[in-house]
C-alpha positions in Angstrom: 79.4 32.2 120.5 82.7 33.9 121.3 83.1 36.1 124.4 83.2 39.2 122.1 80.0 38.2 120.4 78.4 37.6 123.8 79.6 41.0 125.0 78.1 42.7 122.0 74.8 40.7 122.4 74.6 41.8 126.0 75.1 45.4 125.1 72.5 45.1 122.2 69.9 43.6 124.6 70.2 46.7 126.8 69.0 48.9 123.9 65.4 49.9 123.6 63.1 47.9 121.4 63.3 50.1 118.3 67.1 50.2 118.3 67.2 46.4 118.8 64.8 46.0 115.9 66.9 48.2 113.6 70.1 46.5 114.6 68.5 43.1 114.1 67.3 44.0 110.6 70.8 45.3 109.7 72.5 42.1 111.0 69.9 39.9 109.2 70.5 41.8 105.9 74.3 41.2 106.3 74.0 37.4 106.4 75.2 35.7 103.3 76.4 38.9 101.6 79.2 37.8 99.3 80.0 34.6 101.1 80.2 31.5 99.1 77.7 28.7 100.1 80.7 26.5 101.1 81.8 29.0 103.7 78.4 29.3 105.1 78.0 25.5 105.3 81.4 25.2 107.0 80.4 27.9 109.6 77.2 26.0 110.4 79.0 22.7 110.7 81.5 24.3 113.1 78.6 25.8 115.1 76.9 22.4 115.2 80.0 20.7 116.5 80.5 23.4 119.1 77.0 23.0 120.4 77.3 19.2 120.5 80.5 19.5 122.5 78.9 22.0 124.9 75.9 19.7 125.5 78.2 16.7 125.9 80.4 18.6 128.5 77.3 19.8 130.4 78.2 23.4 129.6 74.9 23.8 127.7 71.5 22.3 128.9 68.8 21.2 126.5 65.3 22.6 127.0 62.1 20.9 126.1 59.7 22.4 123.6 57.2 22.7 126.4 59.6 24.8 128.5 60.3 27.0 125.4 56.5 27.5 124.8 55.9 28.3 128.4 58.8 30.8 128.5 57.5 32.4 125.2 54.0 32.7 126.6 55.4 34.4 129.8 57.3 36.9 127.6 54.3 37.6 125.4 52.1 38.2 128.5 54.7 40.6 130.0 54.9 42.5 126.8 51.1 42.7 126.5 50.9 43.9 130.1 53.6 46.6 129.5 51.8 47.6 126.4 48.4 47.9 128.2 50.1 49.8 131.1 51.7 52.2 128.5 48.3 52.7 126.7 46.6 53.4 130.0 49.3 55.9 131.0 48.9 57.7 127.7 45.1 57.7 127.5 43.7 61.0 128.8 41.4 60.6 131.7 37.9 62.2 131.3 37.6 65.5 133.2 34.5 66.3 135.2 32.8 69.5 134.1 31.4 71.6 136.9 27.7 71.9 136.5 
């Protein structure tokens, strides 16, 4: 990823969830529009070579599937906790009626 792409990604990650979802959908829709298959294949080949070089140089570290699963589980649990907190915050509390 270029420095410019990383800068854009960092800015996009600071957006709220709905804006990120909309941006992601727009970007996903734009992939492959009008590009010949050979250009797409060449771009992937270049990306693969870049990643191999980054791994070989130590610039990029490989992560096991177990580490990825653990990290994803942590992200899911945090999201569920935030969602529960938000739901609790928005749920009206019962009022006591004087009687």
